[in-house]
C-alpha positions, 0 to 999 in steps of 0.5 A, a space after each residue: 747694328 749695321 752702322 755700328 759694325 760697318 764703322 769698325 774696320 775689322 768688319 765687312 758687312 753684307 746685307 741680304 733681303 728679298 729686294 734692295 732697301 729703300 733707304 740709302 746704303 753706305 759704301 762700306 755695306 754690300 747688299 745682295 738680294 734673294 728670296 729666302 723661301 727659294 733655296 735656288 735664290 740662296 744658292 745663287 748668292 751662296 758665294 757671298 757667304 764663304 767668308 762669313 763668321 757671324 750671321 744676324 737674322 732679323 727676317 720676317 714675312 707677314 704672309 699668313 696674316 692671323 693664321 699663326 700656323 701658316 705664318 709659323 710655317 713660312 717664317 720657320 722655312 725661311 730661316 731654315 733655308 738660309 741656315 742650310 745655305 750658310 752652313 754649307 758655304 761658311 766653314 768659319 761661321 762662329 755665331 748666329 744672332 737671332 732677333 726675336 721679340 715679345 711675341 715669344 712670351 705671348 704678348 700677341 695673345 693677351 695679358 702675360 706675365 711681366 717682367 718676362 724671363 728667358 726661362 718662362 714656360 712657352 705659351 701654347 704654339 704655334 710660334 715661329 720663334 719657337 721653331 727657329 730657336 729649336 732649330 738653332 739649338 739642334 744644329 748648334 749642338 753638332 756645330 762649331 758655332 753658337 747662338 744668341 737670341 735678342 727679344 727687344 720690346 720695340 724696334 724703331 727702323 727705316 722700314 716703310 709701311 711696316 706695322 712693326 715700326 712704332 715710329 708710325 704709331 708715334 707719328 700718328 698719335 702726334 698728328 692727332 694730338 696736334 689736330 685736336 690741339 692737345 698737348 703731346 702726353 705720354 699715354 701710359 701710366 706714371 709707373 710705365 713712364 718712370 721705368 727704364 726698361 726700353 733704355 736697358 734693352 737698347 743698351 743690352 742690344 748694343 752690347 750684344 751687337 759686339 757679337 763676339 764679346 759674349 759667347 753664351 747662348 740665349 740672351 
């Protein structure tokens, strides 16, 4: 997304994270650092938000581990702190894009209905996606900006040592297959292999990354 937007001359891209990225940063992308659990950190960089028109949020903290109540509290607070800071500093804000995932539908709890739909009933909480989206819905009702939510199946990124990055799993599976002198086989069913859902999700994400093209919420 950052590459796609940075390649468009009409966009100025600013990245925010707790620490500087461990991958090369393009010259046309500016990064600032702040701990989103500390409002004072966000206040210190709020000047960067003054010309902000679009916010893409993909922040996540694994703190809390398997304690879903604790993890929900931490991640909801991070998002609320950033939202407070941005809304105070960015009068021209038009849209917020919230990156979610399959845990919205309860994939972390066991078998769940597929294909999932955006209007499916929520599973029993806690789930920080619910908290974050409810906060967006409440705030947007009284604001001039709107929001969208993306729920991709998988995300392949540049983050190191991240259990959320399937490239690590694919690499481990490939290495084990090679060590056992086995062909690299797709481990799922023929039906799963023949589906194009991940490809469709990638296409949807790229379309939504245009940010201004579709102004309806909750996609």
